[in-house]
C-alpha positions in Angstrom: -98.6 -200.9 127.1 -96.4 -199.4 124.9 -96.4 -199.3 121.1 -94.0 -201.8 119.4 -90.4 -200.4 117.7 -89.9 -200.6 114.7 -87.8 -198.7 111.7 -88.7 -195.0 111.5 -91.0 -194.6 108.3 -89.3 -192.6 105.8 -91.4 -190.5 103.4 -90.9 -191.1 99.7 -91.9 -188.3 96.9 -91.9 -189.5 93.3 -92.7 -187.6 90.0 -92.7 -189.1 86.8 -94.3 -187.6 83.4 -93.3 -188.4 80.2 -92.4 -185.3 77.3 -91.9 -184.4 73.5 -88.6 -185.0 72.7 -88.4 -181.7 71.6 -87.0 -178.5 72.9 -90.4 -177.4 73.9 -90.5 -180.7 76.2 -87.0 -180.1 77.6 -87.9 -176.8 78.8 -91.3 -178.3 80.1 -89.7 -181.0 82.1 -87.2 -178.5 83.8 -90.5 -176.4 84.5 -92.8 -179.1 86.0 -89.8 -180.6 88.0 -89.0 -177.2 89.9 -92.9 -176.9 90.3 -93.4 -180.5 91.9 -90.0 -179.8 93.8 -92.0 -176.6 95.4 -94.5 -178.8 96.1 -92.5 -181.0 98.1 -91.2 -178.6 100.1 -87.9 -177.3 98.6 -89.1 -173.9 97.1 -87.7 -172.4 94.0 -84.2 -170.2 94.8 -83.0 -173.0 97.5 -79.6 -174.4 96.2 -81.5 -178.0 96.3 -84.0 -176.6 93.7 -81.3 -175.0 91.8 -79.2 -177.8 91.3 -81.9 -179.8 90.4 -83.4 -177.5 87.9 -79.7 -177.9 86.3 -79.8 -181.1 86.5 -82.9 -181.9 84.7 -82.3 -179.2 82.0 -78.8 -180.9 80.9 -80.6 -185.0 81.3 -83.4 -183.5 79.3 -81.7 -181.3 76.6 -79.5 -184.8 75.9 -82.3 -187.0 75.6 -83.6 -184.4 72.9 -80.4 -184.2 71.2 -78.6 -187.3 71.4 -81.5 -189.8 72.3 -84.0 -188.9 70.0 -86.2 -191.3 68.4 -88.5 -190.0 65.9 -92.4 -190.9 68.0 -90.7 -191.8 71.1 -90.9 -189.5 73.9 -88.5 -189.2 76.9 -89.4 -189.3 80.5 -88.5 -188.0 83.5 -88.5 -189.2 87.0 -87.8 -187.4 90.1 -87.3 -189.8 93.8 -87.0 -187.9 97.2 -86.6 -190.4 99.8 -84.4 -188.9 102.7 -81.7 -186.8 102.0 -81.1 -187.7 98.6 -82.8 -186.5 95.6 -82.4 -188.6 92.5 -83.3 -187.6 88.8 -83.5 -190.2 85.9 -84.1 -189.1 82.4 -84.9 -191.9 80.1 -84.7 -192.0 76.3 -85.2 -194.4 73.6 -81.5 -194.7 72.2 -79.2 -197.3 73.9 -76.7 -197.0 71.1 -75.7 -193.1 72.7 -74.1 -193.3 75.6 -73.3 -190.0 77.6 -69.5 -189.7 78.0 -68.1 -186.8 79.8 -65.7 -184.6 77.3 -62.4 -182.9 77.7 -62.8 -179.2 78.2 -62.3 -177.0 75.0 -62.6 -173.9 75.3 -63.5 -173.5 71.6 -66.6 -175.9 71.7 -69.8 -174.4 71.4 -71.7 -177.0 73.2 -70.7 -180.5 74.9 -70.3 -178.8 78.5 -73.8 -180.4 80.0 -72.1 -183.5 81.4 -69.4 -181.7 83.0 -72.5 -179.7 84.8 -73.9 -182.8 86.1 -71.0 -184.7 86.9 -69.9 -181.3 89.0 -73.3 -180.8 90.7 -74.4 -184.8 91.2 -72.8 -186.8 94.4 -73.4 -189.2 91.8 -74.2 -190.2 88.2 -74.4 -192.9 85.9 -76.4 -194.8 82.8 -78.6 -197.8 83.2 -80.1 -199.7 80.3 -83.6 -200.3 79.7 -85.7 -202.9 77.5 -85.6 -199.9 75.0 -83.2 -197.0 75.3 -81.7 -196.0 78.4 -81.6 -194.4 81.6 -79.1 -191.1 82.5 -79.0 -190.5 86.2 -77.7 -188.3 89.0 -78.2 -187.6 92.7 -77.9 -184.9 94.9 -78.0 -184.7 98.6 -81.0 -182.4 100.4 -79.2 -179.9 102.2 -80.6 -179.5 105.9 -80.7 -176.3 107.5 -79.5 -176.6 110.7 -81.8 -175.1 113.6 -82.1 -171.7 114.5 -80.4 -170.7 117.7 
C-alpha cells in the first residue's frame, strides 16, 4: 500500500520583533534580520542577504524618521515562504504614506524608497488598526546545481 499523495509541504520561516523607534533600533533591526536569515540558511554576503539588509535598513529608517510616535515601537516581520522573502515594517503613523520621490541630485535624502523600488519585485503599504505596514518582497535566487 502506498501513502496518499498530496501537496508538497513548504517550509515557512517567520521572524517578528519590535524595536525602539530610534536610530539604534533601526540598526539593531538590520543586524538581527541578517542573523535570522543566516539561521534560515541564507548566509551573510549572499545576494538575498545583502538585498534584505538594504530593505530592512531603508524601511526601518523610514519608520524611525517618518512613522515615529513618542512611546511607540516599530515592528519588523520577515517571512520566507518558498521562493519569496517578504519584509514588513510597521509603525504607528497612518497619516504619512511613503512615496517614491523624483530623483534630485541636490537632495541630501529621500532616496530610500527608490532603493526599495529598485530591489524589490513588489512593495506597498497596508493599513493597520493603528498605523501602517510597508512591505517589500524579494525573490530567493536558487543557484543551479553544479555540473
